[in-house]
N, C-alpha and C positions, 0 to 999 in steps of 0.2 A: 504494500500500500504506500503510495507516494503522496507526500503533501504538495501543496501548490509550489512551494519554494524548490522542492526537489525536481518537480516537473520543469520549472523555469530553468534550473541549472542544467538538466539533461538536454533541454532544447538548445540552450546556448552552447553547450559543449559539443553537440553534434554538428552545429553549423560552423560558420567561420569563427575565428577567435573573437571573443567579446570586445566590443569597443568600450571606450571610456564611459559612454552613457549607459551601456548595458551593465557595467560594473557598478556604476552609481545606483542604478535602480535595484540591483540585487542587494546591495549593502544598505540602502536607505531604510528598508524595513527593519533591518537589524539595529541600526543606529537609533531609530525612533523609540526603541524600548529602553535604551539606556537613559537613566535619569541622573542629571548632574546633582551633586551633593553640596551645592552652594547655599541651599536654603534649609532652614530648620523645619520642624514638623508644623509649626504654625504658619508657614508660608513666608516668613520674613528672613532676610539674609542674616547669616551668622556673622558676628564680627570677627575680623582677623585677629591674630595674636597681637599685632602692633596696636590695633584698635582697642583691644581689651586693656593693654598696658596704658594707653593714652587716657582711656576712660577712668582707670584706677587713679592715675596721677591727678586728673582734674577733680574727681570726686573726693579723694582723700586729702588733697591739699598738702602744702608743705613739701617735705622731702622724705617720703616714706621709704623704708627699707624693702628690698626685694621679697623677703619672707612675709612682711606685713601685706605687701601687694598680692602675694601668692594666695593668702587667705581671703583677701577681698575678692579677687578674681574667681576663686573657687565658689564663694558664696553667691556672687552676683551672676556669673555666667555658667557655673556648673562644670567648668573645665579647670584642670590643674596644669599650670605651666611651670616648668622647672625654673628655679630662682636665677640660674645663669642666663636663661633666655630673657626673663623679665629685666635683669640688669642690663643686658645688651640693648634691648629696645628702649629702656629708660634713657640710656646714654645717647642713643640716636635721636630720640625725641628732644632731649635737652639741647643737644648740639644743633639740631635744626632750628630750634627756637632761640638760639643765641645765648642760652643759659648753660654754663659749664663750670666745672670745677677749676681750681687754681693750678692743677697739675698739668704736666706735659707742655709747659711753656706758654700756657694761655694767660692772657692778661685779663684781670677782672674788668667787668663792665663799669660804666659810669653809675655811681650811686647817688642818691638824693643828697647825702651829706656833701658830696663833691660839688654838686651844683650850688648848694647853699654857700659853700666856701667861695666859689667863683663869684657869686652874686655880691657877697660881702666885700671881696676885693675890688670889684667894679665900682661899688658905692664909695669905697674909701679912696681908691687910687685913680679911678676913671678908666674908661674903655681903652683909650690909646695906650696907657701905661700897662694894662693887663695884656694887651696884644703884644707889646714889646717883650714883656716877660715871657709870654708863650713862645715867641720867636726864638728867644735866647735859650730857653729850656728845651724846646722841641727841636 
């Protein structure tokens, strides 16, 4: 007993070699049964690992440790990410946002206190004098 697919295959095999369109039609039915696993059971997209770490950073605030973030991600998303993966994504996110540690030769960003100091200098010395100082120092 042959199924329809077997009959199509036998017909194609007996005739000339299959063309590209014949191959596409025979494989198209097979591909349509494959379901991509990018969506969760509820029909919404699952967040990526990077997305879960980004959400944890935003919702937890401050600078949480990878193990704290691991517990948060497990409770919120139901997935357990290794701490080293979380640490790696956390570093990438911070680097992309311009926030980073002092290590590896990075210079710290401008702080509010720095701007207040510059403002006081401008009030006391004047704009031109502060520019000259900046030229000499820089």
